[in-house]
ROSE-4610 file (N, C-alpha, C; in Angstrom, 1 decimal, always signed):
// ROSE-4610
residu = [M/M/M/T/T/T/Q/Q/Q/I/I/I/A/A/A/T/T/T/K/K/K/F/F/F/V/V/V/K/K/K/W/W/W/D/D/D/I/I/I/P/P/P/E/E/E/L/L/L/A/A/A/T/T/T/L/L/L/Q/Q/Q/D/D/D/S/S/S/K/K/K/V/V/V/Y/Y/Y/K/K/K/L/L/L/R/R/R/V/V/V/H/H/H/L/L/L/N/N/N/N/N/N/G/G/G/G/G/G/K/K/K/L/L/L/N/N/N/R/R/R/E/E/E/E/E/E/K/K/K/N/N/N/W/W/W/I/I/I/T/T/T/S/S/S/N/N/N/V/V/V/W/W/W/E/E/E/S/S/S/I/I/I/Y/Y/Y/F/F/F/K/K/K/R/R/R/G/G/G/I/I/I/A/A/A/L/L/L/N/N/N/G/G/G/Y/Y/Y/H/H/H/F/F/F/D/D/D/F/F/F/S/S/S/D/D/D/V/V/V/L/L/L/K/K/K/R/R/R/Y/Y/Y/F/F/F/V/V/V/K/K/K/Q/Q/Q/H/H/H/G/G/G/S/S/S/I/I/I/H/H/H/E/E/E/Y/Y/Y/Y/Y/Y/A/A/A/I/I/I/D/D/D/K/K/K/T/T/T/A/A/A/L/L/L/R/R/R/S/S/S/I/I/I/L/L/L/Y/Y/Y/G/G/G/R/R/R/I/I/I/E/E/E/D/D/D/I/I/I/V/V/V/E/E/E/V/V/V/N/N/N/N/N/N]
num = [1/1/1/2/2/2/3/3/3/4/4/4/5/5/5/6/6/6/7/7/7/8/8/8/9/9/9/10/10/10/11/11/11/12/12/12/13/13/13/14/14/14/15/15/15/16/16/16/17/17/17/18/18/18/19/19/19/20/20/20/21/21/21/22/22/22/23/23/23/24/24/24/25/25/25/26/26/26/27/27/27/28/28/28/29/29/29/30/30/30/31/31/31/32/32/32/33/33/33/34/34/34/35/35/35/36/36/36/37/37/37/38/38/38/39/39/39/40/40/40/41/41/41/42/42/42/43/43/43/44/44/44/45/45/45/46/46/46/47/47/47/48/48/48/49/49/49/50/50/50/51/51/51/52/52/52/53/53/53/54/54/54/55/55/55/56/56/56/57/57/57/58/58/58/59/59/59/60/60/60/61/61/61/62/62/62/63/63/63/64/64/64/65/65/65/66/66/66/67/67/67/68/68/68/69/69/69/70/70/70/71/71/71/72/72/72/73/73/73/74/74/74/75/75/75/76/76/76/77/77/77/78/78/78/79/79/79/80/80/80/81/81/81/82/82/82/83/83/83/84/84/84/85/85/85/86/86/86/87/87/87/88/88/88/89/89/89/90/90/90/91/91/91/92/92/92/93/93/93/94/94/94/95/95/95/96/96/96/97/97/97/98/98/98/99/99/99/100/100/100/101/101/101/102/102/102/103/103/103/104/104/104/105/105/105/106/106/106/107/107/107/108/108/108/109/109/109/110/110/110]
x = [+110.2/+108.7/+108.6/+107.7/+107.3/+106.4/+106.7/+105.9/+104.4/+103.5/+102.0/+101.6/+102.0/+101.6/+102.5/+102.5/+103.3/+102.4/+102.6/+101.9/+102.3/+101.4/+101.8/+101.1/+100.5/+100.1/+100.8/+100.8/+101.7/+100.9/+99.5/+98.7/+98.6/+98.1/+98.0/+96.8/+97.1/+96.0/+96.1/+95.0/+95.1/+96.2/+96.5/+97.5/+97.1/+98.1/+97.7/+97.0/+97.2/+96.4/+94.9/+94.4/+93.0/+92.4/+93.3/+92.7/+92.8/+93.0/+93.3/+92.0/+90.9/+89.6/+89.3/+90.1/+89.8/+90.2/+89.7/+90.1/+91.5/+91.8/+93.1/+94.3/+94.1/+95.0/+95.1/+93.9/+94.0/+94.7/+94.5/+95.0/+96.5/+97.0/+98.5/+99.0/+98.4/+99.1/+99.1/+98.1/+98.0/+99.0/+99.3/+100.4/+101.8/+101.9/+103.2/+103.5/+102.5/+102.7/+102.8/+102.9/+103.1/+101.8/+100.7/+99.4/+99.1/+98.3/+97.8/+96.5/+96.1/+95.0/+94.0/+92.8/+91.7/+91.3/+90.5/+90.0/+89.4/+88.5/+87.8/+88.7/+89.8/+90.8/+91.6/+92.1/+92.9/+92.1/+90.8/+89.9/+89.7/+89.5/+89.4/+90.5/+91.8/+93.0/+93.1/+93.0/+93.1/+92.2/+91.0/+89.9/+90.3/+90.7/+91.0/+92.3/+93.3/+94.5/+94.1/+93.2/+92.8/+92.1/+91.3/+90.5/+91.3/+92.5/+93.3/+93.7/+93.4/+93.9/+95.2/+95.8/+97.0/+98.2/+98.0/+99.1/+98.8/+99.6/+99.6/+99.6/+100.3/+100.5/+100.2/+99.3/+98.9/+97.5/+97.1/+95.8/+96.0/+95.2/+95.2/+94.1/+94.4/+93.2/+93.6/+92.7/+92.9/+94.3/+94.9/+96.3/+97.4/+97.2/+98.3/+98.2/+99.3/+99.6/+99.8/+99.1/+99.2/+99.9/+101.1/+101.8/+101.5/+101.1/+100.9/+101.9/+102.9/+103.8/+104.5/+104.6/+105.2/+104.4/+103.0/+102.1/+101.5/+101.6/+101.0/+102.0/+101.5/+102.2/+101.8/+102.6/+102.4/+101.8/+100.7/+100.1/+99.8/+100.0/+99.4/+98.3/+97.1/+96.0/+95.6/+95.4/+94.9/+93.4/+92.8/+91.2/+90.7/+89.7/+89.0/+90.0/+91.1/+92.1/+93.1/+93.2/+94.4/+94.9/+96.2/+96.9/+97.0/+96.6/+96.7/+97.4/+98.1/+98.9/+98.0/+98.1/+97.3/+98.2/+98.0/+98.6/+97.6/+97.8/+96.9/+97.7/+97.0/+97.7/+97.8/+96.7/+96.8/+95.8/+95.9/+95.0/+93.6/+93.2/+91.7/+91.3/+92.1/+91.7/+91.5/+92.5/+92.5/+91.3/+90.8/+89.7/+88.4/+88.5/+87.2/+86.9/+88.0/+87.8/+87.5/+87.8/+87.7/+86.4/+85.8/+84.6/+84.8/+83.9/+84.1/+85.1/+85.2/+86.1/+87.6/+88.2/+89.7/+90.5/+91.3/+92.1/+93.3/+93.9/+95.1/+95.6/+96.1/+96.7/+98.1/+99.1/+100.5/+101.1/+101.7/+102.4/+103.8/+104.2/+105.5/+106.3/+107.5/+108.4/+109.5/+109.7/+110.7/+112.1]
y = [+87.2/+87.6/+88.1/+89.1/+89.9/+89.0/+89.2/+88.4/+88.8/+87.8/+88.2/+89.0/+88.4/+89.1/+88.5/+89.3/+89.0/+89.0/+88.0/+87.9/+89.1/+89.9/+91.0/+90.8/+89.7/+89.5/+88.4/+88.4/+87.4/+86.0/+86.1/+84.8/+84.0/+82.9/+81.9/+82.3/+82.2/+82.5/+81.5/+81.4/+80.3/+80.7/+79.7/+79.7/+80.8/+81.5/+82.5/+81.9/+80.7/+79.9/+80.1/+80.2/+80.0/+81.5/+82.5/+83.8/+84.0/+82.8/+82.9/+83.5/+83.3/+83.7/+85.2/+85.9/+87.4/+88.2/+89.5/+90.4/+90.8/+91.1/+91.6/+90.7/+89.4/+88.4/+88.3/+88.2/+88.2/+89.3/+90.6/+91.8/+91.7/+91.3/+91.3/+90.2/+89.1/+88.1/+88.6/+89.3/+89.8/+90.9/+91.7/+92.7/+92.1/+90.9/+90.2/+89.6/+89.1/+88.5/+89.6/+90.8/+91.9/+92.4/+92.0/+92.4/+93.9/+94.5/+95.8/+95.9/+97.0/+97.2/+98.0/+97.7/+98.6/+99.6/+100.4/+101.6/+101.2/+100.2/+99.8/+99.2/+98.5/+97.8/+98.9/+100.0/+101.0/+101.7/+102.1/+102.8/+101.9/+100.5/+99.7/+99.7/+99.6/+99.5/+100.8/+102.0/+103.3/+103.4/+103.1/+103.1/+102.3/+101.1/+100.2/+100.6/+101.1/+101.5/+102.8/+103.7/+105.0/+104.4/+103.5/+103.1/+102.2/+101.8/+100.9/+101.6/+101.0/+101.7/+101.1/+100.1/+99.7/+100.0/+100.2/+100.5/+101.6/+102.5/+103.6/+103.1/+102.1/+101.7/+100.2/+99.8/+98.3/+98.1/+96.8/+96.4/+95.2/+95.3/+94.2/+93.3/+91.9/+91.0/+89.8/+89.4/+88.3/+88.1/+89.1/+89.0/+89.1/+89.3/+89.4/+90.9/+91.3/+92.6/+92.4/+93.0/+92.9/+94.3/+94.3/+95.7/+96.0/+97.3/+97.8/+99.1/+99.2/+100.3/+100.4/+99.4/+99.4/+100.0/+100.2/+100.8/+102.1/+102.5/+103.6/+104.9/+106.0/+107.2/+108.1/+109.0/+109.8/+111.2/+111.7/+113.0/+113.8/+115.2/+116.1/+116.7/+116.8/+117.4/+118.5/+119.7/+120.9/+120.9/+120.9/+120.8/+121.4/+122.3/+122.8/+123.5/+124.3/+125.1/+124.3/+123.0/+122.3/+121.3/+120.8/+119.9/+118.5/+117.4/+116.1/+115.2/+114.2/+113.3/+112.0/+111.5/+110.4/+109.5/+108.2/+107.3/+106.8/+106.9/+106.4/+106.0/+105.1/+104.6/+105.8/+106.6/+107.8/+108.9/+110.1/+111.2/+110.9/+110.1/+109.7/+108.8/+108.0/+107.0/+107.8/+108.8/+109.7/+110.5/+111.0/+111.8/+111.0/+109.7/+108.9/+108.7/+108.9/+108.8/+110.1/+111.3/+112.5/+113.1/+114.0/+114.5/+116.1/+116.9/+118.2/+118.9/+120.2/+120.9/+120.6/+120.4/+120.0/+121.3/+121.9/+123.1/+122.8/+121.8/+121.3/+119.9/+119.1/+117.9/+117.9/+117.5/+117.5/+116.2/+115.7/+114.2/+114.5/+113.8/+113.8/+112.7/+113.0/+112.0/+111.8/+110.7/+110.3/+110.1]
z = [+93.6/+93.8/+95.1/+95.1/+96.3/+97.1/+98.4/+99.4/+99.4/+99.6/+99.4/+100.7/+101.9/+103.1/+104.3/+105.3/+106.5/+107.8/+108.6/+109.8/+110.7/+111.3/+112.3/+113.7/+114.0/+115.3/+116.0/+117.3/+118.0/+118.3/+118.2/+118.5/+117.2/+117.4/+116.3/+115.4/+114.1/+113.0/+112.1/+111.2/+110.2/+109.2/+108.3/+107.4/+106.3/+105.7/+104.7/+103.5/+103.2/+102.1/+102.3/+103.6/+103.7/+103.3/+103.0/+102.5/+100.9/+100.3/+98.8/+98.1/+98.6/+97.9/+98.3/+99.2/+99.5/+98.4/+98.3/+97.2/+97.4/+98.6/+98.8/+98.4/+98.8/+98.4/+96.8/+96.3/+94.7/+94.1/+94.6/+94.0/+94.3/+95.4/+95.8/+94.8/+94.6/+93.6/+92.2/+91.9/+90.5/+90.3/+91.2/+91.1/+91.1/+92.0/+92.0/+90.7/+90.0/+88.6/+87.5/+87.8/+86.8/+86.1/+86.7/+86.2/+86.4/+85.6/+85.7/+86.4/+87.1/+87.9/+86.9/+87.1/+86.4/+87.5/+87.0/+87.8/+89.1/+89.2/+90.3/+91.3/+90.9/+91.7/+92.4/+91.5/+92.2/+93.2/+92.9/+93.9/+95.2/+94.9/+96.1/+97.0/+96.4/+97.2/+98.0/+97.3/+97.8/+99.1/+98.8/+99.8/+101.1/+100.9/+101.9/+102.8/+102.0/+102.7/+103.6/+103.0/+103.7/+105.0/+104.9/+106.1/+107.1/+106.7/+107.6/+108.9/+110.0/+111.2/+111.6/+111.1/+111.4/+110.6/+109.3/+108.3/+107.5/+107.1/+106.2/+104.7/+104.4/+103.0/+102.8/+103.6/+103.4/+104.1/+103.8/+104.4/+105.3/+106.3/+107.3/+107.1/+107.2/+107.1/+107.9/+108.9/+109.7/+110.2/+110.7/+111.2/+110.3/+109.0/+107.9/+107.4/+107.0/+106.5/+104.9/+104.1/+102.6/+102.4/+102.0/+101.7/+100.2/+100.1/+98.7/+98.5/+99.3/+99.2/+97.8/+97.0/+95.8/+94.7/+94.9/+93.9/+94.4/+95.7/+96.2/+96.1/+96.0/+96.0/+97.1/+97.5/+98.7/+98.1/+98.7/+98.4/+99.5/+99.4/+100.4/+99.7/+100.6/+100.1/+100.9/+100.3/+101.0/+100.8/+101.9/+102.0/+103.2/+103.1/+104.2/+105.1/+104.5/+105.3/+105.9/+105.8/+106.3/+105.3/+105.7/+104.8/+105.5/+104.6/+105.1/+104.2/+104.8/+104.0/+103.7/+102.4/+102.1/+101.2/+101.1/+100.2/+99.3/+97.9/+96.9/+95.7/+94.9/+93.6/+92.6/+92.5/+91.6/+92.1/+91.5/+91.9/+91.8/+90.8/+90.5/+91.6/+92.2/+93.2/+94.4/+94.6/+95.8/+95.9/+94.8/+94.8/+94.9/+94.7/+95.0/+96.4/+97.3/+98.8/+99.6/+98.9/+99.5/+99.2/+100.1/+99.9/+100.1/+99.5/+99.5/+98.5/+98.7/+97.7/+98.1/+97.1/+97.2/+96.6/+97.5/+97.0/+96.2/+96.6/+95.9/+96.3/+95.3/+95.6/+95.1/+95.9/+95.4/+95.7/+94.6/+94.8/+95.2/+96.3/+96.9/+96.3/+95.6/+95.2/+96.2/+96.6/+97.7/+96.9]
């Protein structure tokens, strides 16, 4: 089974079990158990990964890193004359966080 989260800070923080009611914890457990995500959950994960200042493919919460790299795909988006890299679950979720005219979206297979 995939680990739910890892501690990424050096100071003392509450046990991971105290975050059981958080959305990110529930989604990681759901994925670990082989569950499928609905559109709202895909968009939520993509949005929160995009907003993360610590990780490109994960979400930070109270000193823990919830890794979603197993479900995220890498995209290059050409928009406003420049190209940017994003991680999203799918193109629809990626489009939900982007504003303005999108010239092209390319999925990169590693």
